[in-house]
Backbone and ligand atoms as CSV (ligand in chain L), in Angstrom:
chain,resi,resn,atom,element,x,y,z
A,1,UNK,N,N,0.849,-1.180,0.000
A,1,UNK,CA,C,0.000,0.000,0.000
A,1,UNK,C,C,0.891,1.238,0.000
A,2,UNK,N,N,0.674,2.094,-0.979
A,2,UNK,CA,C,1.489,3.304,-1.116
A,2,UNK,C,C,1.042,4.364,-0.117
A,3,UNK,N,N,2.027,4.944,0.595
A,3,UNK,CA,C,1.737,6.046,1.505
A,3,UNK,C,C,2.392,7.296,0.971
A,4,UNK,N,N,1.679,8.397,1.072
A,4,UNK,CA,C,2.198,9.687,0.621
A,4,UNK,C,C,2.303,10.564,1.867
A,5,UNK,N,N,3.499,10.620,2.453
A,5,UNK,CA,C,3.647,11.275,3.739
A,5,UNK,C,C,4.535,12.512,3.706
A,6,UNK,N,N,5.138,12.832,2.550
A,6,UNK,CA,C,5.991,14.014,2.532
A,6,UNK,C,C,5.144,15.287,2.411
A,7,UNK,N,N,5.783,16.429,2.574
A,7,UNK,CA,C,5.062,17.696,2.587
A,7,UNK,C,C,4.451,18.048,1.235
A,8,UNK,N,N,4.874,17.386,0.181
A,8,UNK,CA,C,4.323,17.649,-1.145
A,8,UNK,C,C,3.165,16.729,-1.497
A,9,UNK,N,N,2.784,15.822,-0.609
A,9,UNK,CA,C,1.742,14.834,-0.924
A,9,UNK,C,C,0.374,15.478,-1.086
A,10,UNK,N,N,0.127,16.553,-0.365
A,10,UNK,CA,C,-1.180,17.201,-0.424
A,10,UNK,C,C,-1.023,18.493,-1.214
A,11,UNK,N,N,-1.596,18.489,-2.406
A,11,UNK,CA,C,-1.480,19.646,-3.300
A,11,UNK,C,C,-2.862,20.125,-3.697
A,12,UNK,N,N,-2.947,21.430,-3.890
A,12,UNK,CA,C,-4.154,22.042,-4.419
A,12,UNK,C,C,-3.824,22.685,-5.753
A,13,UNK,N,N,-4.795,22.669,-6.653
A,13,UNK,CA,C,-4.674,23.344,-7.948
A,13,UNK,C,C,-5.964,24.130,-8.132
A,14,UNK,N,N,-5.872,25.437,-8.057
A,14,UNK,CA,C,-7.053,26.314,-8.131
A,14,UNK,C,C,-8.095,25.932,-7.082
A,15,UNK,N,N,-7.641,25.511,-5.909
A,15,UNK,CA,C,-8.547,25.153,-4.823
A,15,UNK,C,C,-9.042,23.720,-4.886
A,16,UNK,N,N,-8.646,22.969,-5.896
A,16,UNK,CA,C,-9.056,21.569,-6.006
A,16,UNK,C,C,-7.963,20.672,-5.448
A,17,UNK,N,N,-8.347,19.692,-4.625
A,17,UNK,CA,C,-7.400,18.723,-4.086
A,17,UNK,C,C,-6.927,17.809,-5.213
A,18,UNK,N,N,-5.612,17.669,-5.349
A,18,UNK,CA,C,-5.036,16.842,-6.419
A,18,UNK,C,C,-4.902,15.400,-5.965
A,19,UNK,N,N,-5.044,14.481,-6.894
A,19,UNK,CA,C,-4.833,13.065,-6.630
A,19,UNK,C,C,-3.368,12.849,-6.238
A,20,UNK,N,N,-3.093,12.134,-5.132
A,20,UNK,CA,C,-1.704,11.930,-4.721
A,20,UNK,C,C,-0.944,10.993,-5.647
A,21,UNK,N,N,-1.666,10.211,-6.440
A,21,UNK,CA,C,-0.994,9.261,-7.333
A,21,UNK,C,C,-0.716,9.875,-8.710
A,22,UNK,N,N,-1.752,10.392,-9.380
A,22,UNK,CA,C,-1.564,10.885,-10.750
A,22,UNK,C,C,-1.447,12.405,-10.820
A,23,UNK,N,N,-1.773,13.111,-9.730
A,23,UNK,CA,C,-1.636,14.557,-9.691
A,23,UNK,C,C,-2.788,15.323,-10.299
A,24,UNK,N,N,-3.771,14.641,-10.859
A,24,UNK,CA,C,-4.886,15.320,-11.508
A,24,UNK,C,C,-5.732,16.077,-10.473
A,25,UNK,N,N,-6.137,17.302,-10.838
A,25,UNK,CA,C,-6.907,18.144,-9.910
A,25,UNK,C,C,-8.406,18.113,-10.181
A,26,UNK,N,N,-8.827,17.355,-11.168
A,26,UNK,CA,C,-10.240,17.375,-11.526
A,26,UNK,C,C,-10.840,15.973,-11.618
A,27,UNK,N,N,-10.299,15.035,-10.819
A,27,UNK,CA,C,-10.808,13.669,-10.873
A,27,UNK,C,C,-11.150,13.065,-9.527
A,28,UNK,N,N,-10.844,13.778,-8.419
A,28,UNK,CA,C,-11.109,13.185,-7.102
A,28,UNK,C,C,-12.573,13.329,-6.707
A,29,UNK,N,N,-13.095,12.266,-6.093
A,29,UNK,CA,C,-14.459,12.256,-5.562
A,29,UNK,C,C,-14.380,11.822,-4.105
A,30,UNK,N,N,-15.029,12.544,-3.198
A,30,UNK,CA,C,-15.080,12.073,-1.816
A,30,UNK,C,C,-16.078,10.924,-1.751
A,31,UNK,N,N,-15.741,9.914,-0.938
A,31,UNK,CA,C,-16.559,8.700,-0.895
A,31,UNK,C,C,-16.947,8.297,0.518
A,32,UNK,N,N,-16.475,9.037,1.522
A,32,UNK,CA,C,-16.853,8.680,2.878
A,32,UNK,C,C,-15.941,9.318,3.896
A,33,UNK,N,N,-16.336,9.188,5.149
A,33,UNK,CA,C,-15.553,9.752,6.246
A,33,UNK,C,C,-15.684,8.855,7.478
A,34,UNK,N,N,-14.599,8.776,8.234
A,34,UNK,CA,C,-14.614,8.039,9.495
A,34,UNK,C,C,-14.027,8.946,10.571
A,35,UNK,N,N,-14.617,8.905,11.753
A,35,UNK,CA,C,-14.153,9.713,12.875
A,35,UNK,C,C,-14.045,8.819,14.105
A,36,UNK,N,N,-12.890,8.907,14.782
A,36,UNK,CA,C,-12.684,8.178,16.027
A,36,UNK,C,C,-12.563,9.208,17.144
A,37,UNK,N,N,-13.352,9.045,18.170
A,37,UNK,CA,C,-13.293,9.930,19.323
A,37,UNK,C,C,-12.761,9.168,20.519
A,38,UNK,N,N,-11.704,9.706,21.127
A,38,UNK,CA,C,-11.116,9.039,22.291
A,38,UNK,C,C,-10.450,10.088,23.167
A,39,UNK,N,N,-10.679,10.000,24.442
A,39,UNK,CA,C,-9.968,10.865,25.383
A,39,UNK,C,C,-8.522,10.383,25.467
A,40,UNK,N,N,-7.680,11.240,26.013
A,40,UNK,CA,C,-6.252,10.975,26.096
A,40,UNK,C,C,-5.930,9.555,26.573
A,41,UNK,N,N,-5.383,8.740,25.690
A,41,UNK,CA,C,-4.941,7.365,25.986
A,41,UNK,C,C,-6.032,6.437,26.526
A,42,UNK,N,N,-7.294,6.805,26.391
A,42,UNK,CA,C,-8.376,5.951,26.889
A,42,UNK,C,C,-8.423,4.639,26.108
A,43,UNK,N,N,-8.790,3.576,26.797
A,43,UNK,CA,C,-8.879,2.267,26.151
A,43,UNK,C,C,-10.128,2.152,25.289
A,44,UNK,N,N,-11.130,2.984,25.576
A,44,UNK,CA,C,-12.379,2.906,24.827
A,44,UNK,C,C,-12.719,4.259,24.219
A,45,UNK,N,N,-13.552,4.212,23.187
A,45,UNK,CA,C,-13.968,5.432,22.519
A,45,UNK,C,C,-15.073,5.123,21.534
A,46,UNK,N,N,-15.256,6.028,20.582
A,46,UNK,CA,C,-16.318,5.871,19.585
A,46,UNK,C,C,-15.738,5.925,18.180
A,47,UNK,N,N,-16.385,5.212,17.286
A,47,UNK,CA,C,-16.008,5.207,15.881
A,47,UNK,C,C,-17.285,5.325,15.057
A,48,UNK,N,N,-17.360,6.380,14.242
A,48,UNK,CA,C,-18.520,6.583,13.380
A,48,UNK,C,C,-18.029,6.695,11.943
A,49,UNK,N,N,-18.674,5.996,11.050
A,49,UNK,CA,C,-18.287,6.092,9.642
A,49,UNK,C,C,-19.513,6.245,8.762
A,50,UNK,N,N,-19.355,7.047,7.734
A,50,UNK,CA,C,-20.334,7.141,6.655
A,50,UNK,C,C,-19.534,6.907,5.384
A,51,UNK,N,N,-19.673,5.728,4.830
A,51,UNK,CA,C,-18.926,5.367,3.637
A,51,UNK,C,C,-19.863,4.797,2.604
A,52,UNK,N,N,-19.476,5.012,1.368
A,52,UNK,CA,C,-20.244,4.398,0.296
A,52,UNK,C,C,-19.784,2.964,0.139
A,53,UNK,N,N,-20.734,2.050,0.168
A,53,UNK,CA,C,-20.453,0.643,-0.083
A,53,UNK,C,C,-21.162,0.314,-1.387
A,54,UNK,N,N,-20.353,0.017,-2.397
A,54,UNK,CA,C,-20.922,-0.211,-3.731
A,54,UNK,C,C,-21.753,1.002,-4.166
A,55,UNK,N,N,-21.254,2.202,-3.832
A,55,UNK,CA,C,-21.865,3.474,-4.198
A,55,UNK,C,C,-23.208,3.731,-3.523
A,56,UNK,N,N,-23.449,3.095,-2.364
A,56,UNK,CA,C,-24.631,3.384,-1.551
A,56,UNK,C,C,-24.131,3.789,-0.165
A,57,UNK,N,N,-24.544,4.960,0.361
A,57,UNK,CA,C,-24.047,5.395,1.660
A,57,UNK,C,C,-24.506,4.483,2.787
A,58,UNK,N,N,-23.584,4.233,3.729
A,58,UNK,CA,C,-23.902,3.395,4.881
A,58,UNK,C,C,-23.331,4.049,6.137
A,59,UNK,N,N,-24.127,4.094,7.188
A,59,UNK,CA,C,-23.709,4.663,8.474
A,59,UNK,C,C,-23.447,3.527,9.454
A,60,UNK,N,N,-22.262,3.584,10.109
A,60,UNK,CA,C,-21.909,2.579,11.113
A,60,UNK,C,C,-21.372,3.311,12.334
A,61,UNK,N,N,-21.850,2.949,13.511
A,61,UNK,CA,C,-21.346,3.525,14.766
A,61,UNK,C,C,-20.972,2.381,15.696
A,62,UNK,N,N,-19.719,2.375,16.153
A,62,UNK,CA,C,-19.248,1.303,17.031
A,62,UNK,C,C,-18.337,1.893,18.110
A,63,UNK,N,N,-17.789,1.027,18.941
A,63,UNK,CA,C,-16.762,1.430,19.911
A,63,UNK,C,C,-15.398,0.856,19.507
A,64,UNK,N,N,-15.287,0.385,18.268
A,64,UNK,CA,C,-14.060,-0.242,17.773
A,64,UNK,C,C,-13.031,0.833,17.391
A,65,UNK,N,N,-11.899,0.852,18.052
A,65,UNK,CA,C,-10.840,1.837,17.780
A,65,UNK,C,C,-9.686,1.246,16.980
A,66,UNK,N,N,-9.833,0.012,16.506
A,66,UNK,CA,C,-8.721,-0.699,15.881
A,66,UNK,C,C,-8.071,0.053,14.720
A,67,UNK,N,N,-8.848,0.666,13.849
A,67,UNK,CA,C,-8.279,1.328,12.675
A,67,UNK,C,C,-8.033,2.819,12.886
A,68,UNK,N,N,-8.175,3.295,14.123
A,68,UNK,CA,C,-7.924,4.707,14.417
A,68,UNK,C,C,-6.492,5.068,14.005
A,69,UNK,N,N,-6.316,6.080,13.144
A,69,UNK,CA,C,-4.958,6.447,12.749
A,69,UNK,C,C,-4.124,7.018,13.902
A,70,UNK,N,N,-4.776,7.452,14.981
A,70,UNK,CA,C,-4.048,7.953,16.145
A,70,UNK,C,C,-3.927,6.844,17.188
A,71,UNK,N,N,-2.735,6.654,17.693
A,71,UNK,CA,C,-2.539,5.637,18.729
A,71,UNK,C,C,-2.914,6.138,20.113
A,72,UNK,N,N,-3.200,7.468,20.244
A,72,UNK,CA,C,-3.475,8.019,21.573
A,72,UNK,C,C,-4.785,8.775,21.702
A,73,UNK,N,N,-5.223,9.439,20.612
A,73,UNK,CA,C,-6.396,10.313,20.737
A,73,UNK,C,C,-7.339,10.180,19.558
A,74,UNK,N,N,-7.766,11.340,19.032
A,74,UNK,CA,C,-8.749,11.360,17.962
A,74,UNK,C,C,-8.103,11.099,16.608
A,75,UNK,N,N,-8.925,10.582,15.690
A,75,UNK,CA,C,-8.464,10.369,14.322
A,75,UNK,C,C,-9.595,10.630,13.346
A,76,UNK,N,N,-9.229,11.035,12.138
A,76,UNK,CA,C,-10.202,11.293,11.076
A,76,UNK,C,C,-9.641,10.697,9.788
A,77,UNK,N,N,-10.507,10.080,9.004
A,77,UNK,CA,C,-10.101,9.549,7.711
A,77,UNK,C,C,-11.167,9.912,6.685
A,78,UNK,N,N,-10.755,10.553,5.610
A,78,UNK,CA,C,-11.668,10.906,4.521
A,78,UNK,C,C,-11.259,10.088,3.298
A,79,UNK,N,N,-12.229,9.378,2.735
A,79,UNK,CA,C,-11.934,8.537,1.572
A,79,UNK,C,C,-12.245,9.263,0.267
A,80,UNK,N,N,-11.368,9.027,-0.707
A,80,UNK,CA,C,-11.528,9.593,-2.042
A,80,UNK,C,C,-11.264,8.518,-3.076
A,81,UNK,N,N,-11.795,8.705,-4.263
A,81,UNK,CA,C,-11.377,7.892,-5.401
A,81,UNK,C,C,-11.139,8.830,-6.570
A,82,UNK,N,N,-10.262,8.392,-7.473
A,82,UNK,CA,C,-9.862,9.228,-8.609
A,82,UNK,C,C,-10.375,8.621,-9.902
A,83,UNK,N,N,-11.113,9.408,-10.655
A,83,UNK,CA,C,-11.646,8.912,-11.929
A,83,UNK,C,C,-10.586,8.871,-13.019
A,84,UNK,N,N,-9.440,9.519,-12.781
A,84,UNK,CA,C,-8.370,9.521,-13.783
A,84,UNK,C,C,-7.493,8.271,-13.689
A,85,UNK,N,N,-7.146,7.844,-12.473
A,85,UNK,CA,C,-6.253,6.684,-12.325
A,85,UNK,C,C,-6.947,5.503,-11.653
A,86,UNK,N,N,-8.243,5.625,-11.377
A,86,UNK,CA,C,-9.059,4.523,-10.846
A,86,UNK,C,C,-8.505,3.940,-9.551
A,87,UNK,N,N,-8.049,4.811,-8.650
A,87,UNK,CA,C,-7.518,4.349,-7.370
A,87,UNK,C,C,-8.309,4.977,-6.221
A,88,UNK,N,N,-8.327,4.284,-5.084
A,88,UNK,CA,C,-8.963,4.796,-3.884
A,88,UNK,C,C,-7.909,5.227,-2.879
A,89,UNK,N,N,-8.232,6.260,-2.099
A,89,UNK,CA,C,-7.280,6.814,-1.138
A,89,UNK,C,C,-7.978,7.149,0.175
A,90,UNK,N,N,-7.186,7.243,1.247
A,90,UNK,CA,C,-7.665,7.755,2.523
A,90,UNK,C,C,-6.739,8.890,2.942
A,91,UNK,N,N,-7.314,10.043,3.214
A,91,UNK,CA,C,-6.578,11.181,3.769
A,91,UNK,C,C,-6.849,11.155,5.265
A,92,UNK,N,N,-5.816,10.904,6.063
A,92,UNK,CA,C,-6.031,10.716,7.500
A,92,UNK,C,C,-5.388,11.829,8.318
A,93,UNK,N,N,-6.017,12.109,9.450
A,93,UNK,CA,C,-5.526,13.070,10.433
A,93,UNK,C,C,-5.424,12.327,11.758
A,94,UNK,N,N,-4.239,12.302,12.324
A,94,UNK,CA,C,-4.010,11.590,13.590
A,94,UNK,C,C,-3.471,12.558,14.624
A,95,UNK,N,N,-4.195,12.725,15.717
A,95,UNK,CA,C,-3.760,13.603,16.803
A,95,UNK,C,C,-2.743,12.855,17.650
A,96,UNK,N,N,-1.569,13.475,17.871
A,96,UNK,CA,C,-0.535,12.809,18.665
A,96,UNK,C,C,0.364,13.854,19.325
A,97,UNK,N,N,0.273,13.977,20.631
A,97,UNK,CA,C,1.156,14.843,21.419
A,97,UNK,C,C,1.302,16.258,20.843
A,98,UNK,N,N,0.238,16.917,20.559
A,98,UNK,CA,C,0.303,18.291,20.061
A,98,UNK,C,C,0.551,18.405,18.575
A,99,UNK,N,N,0.689,17.282,17.898
A,99,UNK,CA,C,0.863,17.295,16.446
A,99,UNK,C,C,-0.361,16.684,15.789
A,100,UNK,N,N,-0.691,17.204,14.623
A,100,UNK,CA,C,-1.751,16.626,13.807
A,100,UNK,C,C,-1.053,16.032,12.590
A,101,UNK,N,N,-0.933,14.713,12.569
A,101,UNK,CA,C,-0.179,14.023,11.518
A,101,UNK,C,C,-1.119,13.710,10.356
A,102,UNK,N,N,-0.768,14.205,9.160
A,102,UNK,CA,C,-1.619,14.059,7.978
A,102,UNK,C,C,-0.936,13.109,6.991
A,103,UNK,N,N,-1.704,12.133,6.535
A,103,UNK,CA,C,-1.174,11.127,5.613
A,103,UNK,C,C,-2.182,10.853,4.503
A,104,UNK,N,N,-1.708,10.736,3.300
A,104,UNK,CA,C,-2.526,10.318,2.162
A,104,UNK,C,C,-2.034,8.931,1.790
A,105,UNK,N,N,-2.896,7.922,1.815
A,105,UNK,CA,C,-2.450,6.589,1.445
A,105,UNK,C,C,-3.488,5.884,0.598
A,106,UNK,N,N,-3.010,4.963,-0.213
A,106,UNK,CA,C,-3.928,4.210,-1.054
A,106,UNK,C,C,-4.811,3.326,-0.187
A,107,UNK,N,N,-6.039,3.135,-0.649
A,107,UNK,CA,C,-7.022,2.335,0.077
A,107,UNK,C,C,-7.402,1.162,-0.845
A,108,UNK,N,N,-6.765,-0.007,-0.661
A,108,UNK,CA,C,-6.953,-1.128,-1.594
A,108,UNK,C,C,-8.403,-1.582,-1.750
A,109,UNK,N,N,-9.181,-1.592,-0.673
A,109,UNK,CA,C,-10.587,-2.036,-0.781
A,109,UNK,C,C,-11.394,-1.084,-1.663
A,110,UNK,N,N,-11.188,0.209,-1.474
A,110,UNK,CA,C,-11.904,1.192,-2.296
A,110,UNK,C,C,-11.439,1.117,-3.754
A,111,UNK,N,N,-10.148,0.889,-3.962
A,111,UNK,CA,C,-9.634,0.743,-5.326
A,111,UNK,C,C,-10.308,-0.429,-6.037
A,112,UNK,N,N,-10.523,-1.540,-5.334
A,112,UNK,CA,C,-11.194,-2.702,-5.940
A,112,UNK,C,C,-12.603,-2.343,-6.394
A,113,UNK,N,N,-13.332,-1.585,-5.573
A,113,UNK,CA,C,-14.698,-1.188,-5.936
A,113,UNK,C,C,-14.665,-0.266,-7.147
A,114,UNK,N,N,-13.742,0.706,-7.146
A,114,UNK,CA,C,-13.641,1.646,-8.264
A,114,UNK,C,C,-13.291,0.898,-9.542
A,115,UNK,N,N,-12.338,-0.017,-9.449
A,115,UNK,CA,C,-11.931,-0.793,-10.631
A,115,UNK,C,C,-13.119,-1.613,-11.171
A,116,UNK,N,N,-13.933,-2.131,-10.276
A,116,UNK,CA,C,-15.084,-2.936,-10.674
A,116,UNK,C,C,-16.050,-2.132,-11.538
A,117,UNK,N,N,-16.231,-0.849,-11.184
A,117,UNK,CA,C,-17.200,-0.025,-11.891
A,117,UNK,C,C,-16.611,0.755,-13.060
A,118,UNK,N,N,-15.289,0.906,-13.095
A,118,UNK,CA,C,-14.691,1.717,-14.151
A,118,UNK,C,C,-14.144,0.890,-15.299
A,119,UNK,N,N,-14.079,-0.414,-15.134
A,119,UNK,CA,C,-13.511,-1.220,-16.235
A,119,UNK,C,C,-14.595,-2.058,-16.900
L,1,ZN,ZN,ZN,-5.455,9.847,-9.839
């Protein structure tokens, strides 16, 4: 899974978010969001997601923190897919000791769905 973690990974072109893989500024589509809420180092918290499954929105609310991008606090993940290169991505925000760590990485499950509908 490709991760785009350098300072150049997140680019805008005329206010449009560019695809981290192909660089195109006019092909990204948002496809869902996940939010993890957790107090400082707490063992339990909340996880809410609204994601498109096979292009139908689905809401899930659990206490599962397993995929939280932050190992200590809150995390956010926004999913995108690119119509130019047919790949899925997650833009994540992880709160950690006063830093907000931002990562763009490929999302293999979303890429499979996009490939299914684009080919
Ligand atoms: Zn692309």
